[in-house]
All heavy atoms as TSV, in Angstrom:
chain	resi	resn	atom	element	x	y	z
A	1	MET	N	N	14.246	11.918	15.002
A	1	MET	CA	C	13.800	10.595	14.794
A	1	MET	C	C	14.871	9.697	15.390
A	1	MET	O	O	16.056	9.835	15.147
A	1	MET	CB	C	13.675	10.342	13.278
A	1	MET	CG	C	13.414	8.899	12.944
A	1	MET	SD	S	13.134	8.662	11.156
A	1	MET	CE	C	11.503	9.340	11.049
A	2	PRO	N	N	14.479	8.723	16.207
A	2	PRO	CA	C	15.444	7.851	16.874
A	2	PRO	C	C	16.054	6.874	15.874
A	2	PRO	O	O	15.452	6.461	14.924
A	2	PRO	CB	C	14.619	7.155	17.914
A	2	PRO	CG	C	13.197	7.245	17.461
A	2	PRO	CD	C	13.117	8.500	16.654
A	3	ILE	N	N	17.276	6.470	16.180
A	3	ILE	CA	C	17.979	5.406	15.462
A	3	ILE	C	C	18.074	4.213	16.392
A	3	ILE	O	O	18.610	4.347	17.494
A	3	ILE	CB	C	19.395	5.824	15.024
A	3	ILE	CG1	C	19.263	7.096	14.130
A	3	ILE	CG2	C	20.099	4.722	14.320
A	3	ILE	CD1	C	20.590	7.727	13.832
A	4	TYR	N	N	17.607	3.071	15.977
A	4	TYR	CA	C	17.544	1.870	16.796
A	4	TYR	C	C	18.717	0.905	16.385
A	4	TYR	O	O	19.071	0.843	15.254
A	4	TYR	CB	C	16.233	1.141	16.665
A	4	TYR	CG	C	15.080	1.941	17.101
A	4	TYR	CD1	C	14.300	2.691	16.169
A	4	TYR	CD2	C	14.752	2.059	18.423
A	4	TYR	CE1	C	13.228	3.449	16.618
A	4	TYR	CE2	C	13.687	2.840	18.856
A	4	TYR	CZ	C	12.925	3.520	17.958
A	4	TYR	OH	O	11.887	4.287	18.386
A	5	SER	N	N	19.275	0.247	17.397
A	5	SER	CA	C	20.381	-0.697	17.098
A	5	SER	C	C	19.836	-1.916	16.336
A	5	SER	O	O	20.493	-2.464	15.491
A	5	SER	CB	C	21.069	-1.101	18.373
A	5	SER	OG	O	20.181	-1.772	19.227
A	6	HIS	N	N	18.605	-2.324	16.675
A	6	HIS	CA	C	17.955	-3.452	15.949
A	6	HIS	C	C	16.476	-3.469	16.291
A	6	HIS	O	O	16.091	-3.020	17.349
A	6	HIS	CB	C	18.600	-4.790	16.313
A	6	HIS	CG	C	18.404	-5.188	17.735
A	6	HIS	ND1	N	19.267	-4.730	18.717
A	6	HIS	CD2	C	17.501	-5.928	18.364
A	6	HIS	CE1	C	18.872	-5.237	19.907
A	6	HIS	NE2	N	17.804	-5.927	19.702
A	7	LEU	N	N	15.679	-3.916	15.369
A	7	LEU	CA	C	14.252	-4.122	15.547
A	7	LEU	C	C	13.865	-5.456	14.999
A	7	LEU	O	O	14.464	-5.931	14.025
A	7	LEU	CB	C	13.464	-2.987	14.870
A	7	LEU	CG	C	13.558	-1.622	15.425
A	7	LEU	CD1	C	12.768	-0.656	14.549
A	7	LEU	CD2	C	13.008	-1.556	16.817
A	8	PHE	N	N	12.903	-6.055	15.640
A	8	PHE	CA	C	12.422	-7.354	15.130
A	8	PHE	C	C	11.031	-7.187	14.556
A	8	PHE	O	O	10.318	-6.235	14.923
A	8	PHE	CB	C	12.404	-8.376	16.271
A	8	PHE	CG	C	13.767	-8.620	16.870
A	8	PHE	CD1	C	14.129	-8.088	18.048
A	8	PHE	CD2	C	14.668	-9.477	16.184
A	8	PHE	CE1	C	15.387	-8.339	18.595
A	8	PHE	CE2	C	15.907	-9.677	16.690
A	8	PHE	CZ	C	16.287	-9.111	17.886
A	9	ALA	N	N	10.641	-8.042	13.702
A	9	ALA	CA	C	9.278	-7.995	13.108
A	9	ALA	C	C	8.229	-8.196	14.251
A	9	ALA	O	O	8.506	-8.875	15.212
A	9	ALA	CB	C	9.132	-9.113	12.061
A	10	GLY	N	N	7.123	-7.521	14.059
A	10	GLY	CA	C	6.057	-7.676	15.080
A	10	GLY	C	C	6.018	-6.381	15.891
A	10	GLY	O	O	6.385	-5.306	15.464
A	11	THR	N	N	5.559	-6.550	17.105
A	11	THR	CA	C	5.430	-5.359	17.998
A	11	THR	C	C	6.802	-4.913	18.475
A	11	THR	O	O	7.608	-5.747	18.788
A	11	THR	CB	C	4.515	-5.667	19.179
A	11	THR	OG1	O	5.073	-6.784	19.906
A	11	THR	CG2	C	3.105	-6.035	18.776
A	12	PRO	N	N	7.019	-3.586	18.563
A	12	PRO	CA	C	8.338	-3.070	18.933
A	12	PRO	C	C	8.553	-3.014	20.461
A	12	PRO	O	O	8.907	-2.011	21.025
A	12	PRO	CB	C	8.341	-1.682	18.330
A	12	PRO	CG	C	6.903	-1.274	18.350
A	12	PRO	CD	C	6.144	-2.545	18.102
A	13	GLU	N	N	8.290	-4.146	21.123
A	13	GLU	CA	C	8.449	-4.161	22.570
A	13	GLU	C	C	9.942	-3.943	22.939
A	13	GLU	O	O	10.790	-4.630	22.386
A	13	GLU	CB	C	7.940	-5.471	23.146
A	13	GLU	CG	C	6.467	-5.693	22.960
A	13	GLU	CD	C	5.999	-7.022	23.451
A	13	GLU	OE1	O	6.766	-7.687	24.131
A	13	GLU	OE2	O	4.862	-7.409	23.117
A	14	GLY	N	N	10.220	-3.091	23.864
A	14	GLY	CA	C	11.543	-2.832	24.302
A	14	GLY	C	C	12.397	-1.996	23.377
A	14	GLY	O	O	13.589	-1.795	23.605
A	15	ALA	N	N	11.799	-1.474	22.280
A	15	ALA	CA	C	12.569	-0.721	21.296
A	15	ALA	C	C	13.150	0.558	21.879
A	15	ALA	O	O	14.221	0.973	21.476
A	15	ALA	CB	C	11.696	-0.404	20.070
A	16	GLU	N	N	12.502	1.133	22.861
A	16	GLU	CA	C	12.988	2.368	23.489
A	16	GLU	C	C	14.338	2.146	24.133
A	16	GLU	O	O	15.101	3.050	24.215
A	16	GLU	CB	C	11.991	2.926	24.531
A	16	GLU	CG	C	10.667	3.392	23.978
A	16	GLU	CD	C	9.667	2.215	23.737
A	16	GLU	OE1	O	9.848	1.180	24.404
A	16	GLU	OE2	O	8.790	2.364	22.941
A	17	GLU	N	N	14.643	0.953	24.554
A	17	GLU	CA	C	15.879	0.587	25.215
A	17	GLU	C	C	17.038	0.495	24.193
A	17	GLU	O	O	18.191	0.557	24.564
A	17	GLU	CB	C	15.782	-0.671	25.977
A	17	GLU	CG	C	14.715	-0.606	27.038
A	17	GLU	CD	C	14.433	-1.992	27.593
A	17	GLU	OE1	O	15.052	-2.951	27.193
A	17	GLU	OE2	O	13.487	-2.025	28.483
A	18	ASP	N	N	16.743	0.324	22.895
A	18	ASP	CA	C	17.769	0.113	21.873
A	18	ASP	C	C	18.092	1.340	21.039
A	18	ASP	O	O	18.648	1.212	19.964
A	18	ASP	CB	C	17.298	-1.046	20.945
A	18	ASP	CG	C	17.176	-2.372	21.688
A	18	ASP	OD1	O	17.977	-2.595	22.599
A	18	ASP	OD2	O	16.244	-3.112	21.334
A	19	VAL	N	N	17.714	2.497	21.515
A	19	VAL	CA	C	18.023	3.731	20.765
A	19	VAL	C	C	19.492	4.055	20.929
A	19	VAL	O	O	20.024	4.093	21.998
A	19	VAL	CB	C	17.158	4.938	21.320
A	19	VAL	CG1	C	17.594	6.217	20.644
A	19	VAL	CG2	C	15.700	4.685	21.108
A	20	VAL	N	N	20.174	4.192	19.785
A	20	VAL	CA	C	21.636	4.448	19.768
A	20	VAL	C	C	21.926	5.895	19.376
A	20	VAL	O	O	23.098	6.303	19.409
A	20	VAL	CB	C	22.381	3.454	18.899
A	20	VAL	CG1	C	22.291	2.061	19.437
A	20	VAL	CG2	C	21.911	3.495	17.464
A	21	GLY	N	N	20.961	6.603	18.934
A	21	GLY	CA	C	21.187	8.024	18.544
A	21	GLY	C	C	19.885	8.647	17.965
A	21	GLY	O	O	18.832	7.998	18.014
A	22	ASN	N	N	20.042	9.818	17.393
A	22	ASN	CA	C	18.905	10.469	16.824
A	22	ASN	C	C	19.388	11.121	15.524
A	22	ASN	O	O	20.554	11.460	15.365
A	22	ASN	CB	C	18.349	11.598	17.685
A	22	ASN	CG	C	17.603	10.980	18.871
A	22	ASN	OD1	O	16.576	10.359	18.675
A	22	ASN	ND2	N	18.064	11.191	20.068
A	23	ILE	N	N	18.435	11.310	14.555
A	23	ILE	CA	C	18.764	12.004	13.310
A	23	ILE	C	C	17.738	13.094	13.120
A	23	ILE	O	O	16.547	12.902	13.417
A	23	ILE	CB	C	18.769	11.001	12.129
A	23	ILE	CG1	C	19.291	11.694	10.848
A	23	ILE	CG2	C	17.426	10.377	11.913
A	23	ILE	CD1	C	19.534	10.756	9.721
A	24	ASP	N	N	18.226	14.266	12.712
A	24	ASP	CA	C	17.312	15.364	12.431
A	24	ASP	C	C	16.765	15.276	11.004
A	24	ASP	O	O	17.537	15.069	10.054
A	24	ASP	CB	C	18.029	16.701	12.622
A	24	ASP	CG	C	18.403	16.996	14.062
A	24	ASP	OD1	O	17.634	16.592	14.939
A	24	ASP	OD2	O	19.443	17.652	14.255
A	25	ILE	N	N	15.467	15.338	10.927
A	25	ILE	CA	C	14.842	15.310	9.593
A	25	ILE	C	C	14.415	16.748	9.251
A	25	ILE	O	O	13.707	17.379	9.999
A	25	ILE	CB	C	13.573	14.416	9.613
A	25	ILE	CG1	C	13.896	13.007	10.094
A	25	ILE	CG2	C	12.886	14.400	8.254
A	25	ILE	CD1	C	14.807	12.233	9.207
A	26	PRO	N	N	14.897	17.234	8.096
A	26	PRO	CA	C	14.506	18.624	7.682
A	26	PRO	C	C	13.011	18.753	7.528
A	26	PRO	O	O	12.321	17.764	7.106
A	26	PRO	CB	C	15.163	18.794	6.339
A	26	PRO	CG	C	16.302	17.808	6.322
A	26	PRO	CD	C	15.825	16.656	7.162
A	27	ASN	N	N	12.420	19.864	7.921
A	27	ASN	CA	C	10.993	20.078	7.812
A	27	ASN	C	C	10.490	19.876	6.457
A	27	ASN	O	O	9.381	19.351	6.255
A	27	ASN	CB	C	10.678	21.476	8.349
A	27	ASN	CG	C	9.174	21.629	8.577
A	27	ASN	OD1	O	8.542	20.755	9.149
A	27	ASN	ND2	N	8.628	22.771	8.171
A	28	SER	N	N	11.236	20.210	5.407
A	28	SER	CA	C	10.783	20.052	4.060
A	28	SER	C	C	10.545	18.573	3.713
A	28	SER	O	O	9.601	18.236	3.008
A	28	SER	CB	C	11.774	20.662	3.071
A	28	SER	OG	O	13.032	20.067	3.198
A	29	ILE	N	N	11.333	17.695	4.262
A	29	ILE	CA	C	11.162	16.272	4.032
A	29	ILE	C	C	9.968	15.747	4.819
A	29	ILE	O	O	9.166	14.971	4.311
A	29	ILE	CB	C	12.439	15.487	4.430
A	29	ILE	CG1	C	13.657	15.923	3.640
A	29	ILE	CG2	C	12.191	13.948	4.346
A	29	ILE	CD1	C	13.614	15.588	2.169
A	30	ALA	N	N	9.835	16.216	6.060
A	30	ALA	CA	C	8.727	15.770	6.899
A	30	ALA	C	C	7.404	16.187	6.312
A	30	ALA	O	O	6.405	15.448	6.322
A	30	ALA	CB	C	8.869	16.352	8.320
A	31	VAL	N	N	7.347	17.423	5.739
A	31	VAL	CA	C	6.147	17.883	5.100
A	31	VAL	C	C	5.821	17.094	3.832
A	31	VAL	O	O	4.682	16.727	3.563
A	31	VAL	CB	C	6.244	19.399	4.781
A	31	VAL	CG1	C	5.090	19.867	3.905
A	31	VAL	CG2	C	6.238	20.194	6.083
A	32	LYS	N	N	6.893	16.818	3.026
A	32	LYS	CA	C	6.690	16.138	1.789
A	32	LYS	C	C	6.143	14.724	1.970
A	32	LYS	O	O	5.249	14.274	1.268
A	32	LYS	CB	C	8.013	16.077	1.009
A	32	LYS	CG	C	7.942	15.404	-0.318
A	32	LYS	CD	C	9.243	15.462	-1.074
A	32	LYS	CE	C	9.134	14.816	-2.467
A	32	LYS	NZ	N	10.377	14.920	-3.147
A	33	TYR	N	N	6.708	13.940	2.949
A	33	TYR	CA	C	6.340	12.561	3.127
A	33	TYR	C	C	5.386	12.333	4.280
A	33	TYR	O	O	4.803	11.262	4.400
A	33	TYR	CB	C	7.586	11.708	3.330
A	33	TYR	CG	C	8.462	11.705	2.107
A	33	TYR	CD1	C	9.612	12.473	2.013
A	33	TYR	CD2	C	8.123	10.922	1.003
A	33	TYR	CE1	C	10.389	12.462	0.860
A	33	TYR	CE2	C	8.880	10.941	-0.142
A	33	TYR	CZ	C	10.024	11.723	-0.174
A	33	TYR	OH	O	10.801	11.716	-1.324
A	34	GLY	N	N	5.229	13.316	5.168
A	34	GLY	CA	C	4.350	13.150	6.333
A	34	GLY	C	C	5.116	12.577	7.507
A	34	GLY	O	O	5.809	11.575	7.357
A	35	LYS	N	N	5.001	13.218	8.659
A	35	LYS	CA	C	5.763	12.736	9.807
A	35	LYS	C	C	5.438	11.277	10.208
A	35	LYS	O	O	6.324	10.579	10.608
A	35	LYS	CB	C	5.444	13.655	11.049
A	35	LYS	CG	C	6.063	15.005	10.942
A	35	LYS	CD	C	5.617	16.031	11.969
A	35	LYS	CE	C	5.514	15.526	13.342
A	35	LYS	NZ	N	5.187	16.562	14.317
A	36	ASN	N	N	4.215	10.864	10.023
A	36	ASN	CA	C	3.839	9.509	10.359
A	36	ASN	C	C	4.407	8.440	9.419
A	36	ASN	O	O	4.378	7.261	9.717
A	36	ASN	CB	C	2.322	9.344	10.452
A	36	ASN	CG	C	1.744	10.153	11.645
A	36	ASN	OD1	O	2.434	10.397	12.634
A	36	ASN	ND2	N	0.526	10.588	11.488
A	37	ASN	N	N	4.870	8.883	8.246
A	37	ASN	CA	C	5.389	7.948	7.238
A	37	ASN	C	C	6.921	7.801	7.326
A	37	ASN	O	O	7.501	7.012	6.605
A	37	ASN	CB	C	5.029	8.368	5.844
A	37	ASN	CG	C	3.517	8.341	5.622
A	37	ASN	OD1	O	2.876	7.407	6.096
A	37	ASN	ND2	N	2.986	9.271	4.867
A	38	LEU	N	N	7.540	8.562	8.185
A	38	LEU	CA	C	8.981	8.456	8.298
A	38	LEU	C	C	9.486	7.441	9.264
A	38	LEU	O	O	9.215	7.342	10.333
A	38	LEU	CB	C	9.601	9.820	8.668
A	38	LEU	CG	C	9.340	10.944	7.594
A	38	LEU	CD1	C	9.896	12.241	8.112
A	38	LEU	CD2	C	10.045	10.576	6.283
């Protein structure tokens, strides 16, 4: 899952440019909450 330096309300235009890292989500968490909800 990407970590963004900042996001603004509304459409996430240009958000791909503000990725500062990534975090691994354990499969057990993804299954519990659903990938689309994270």
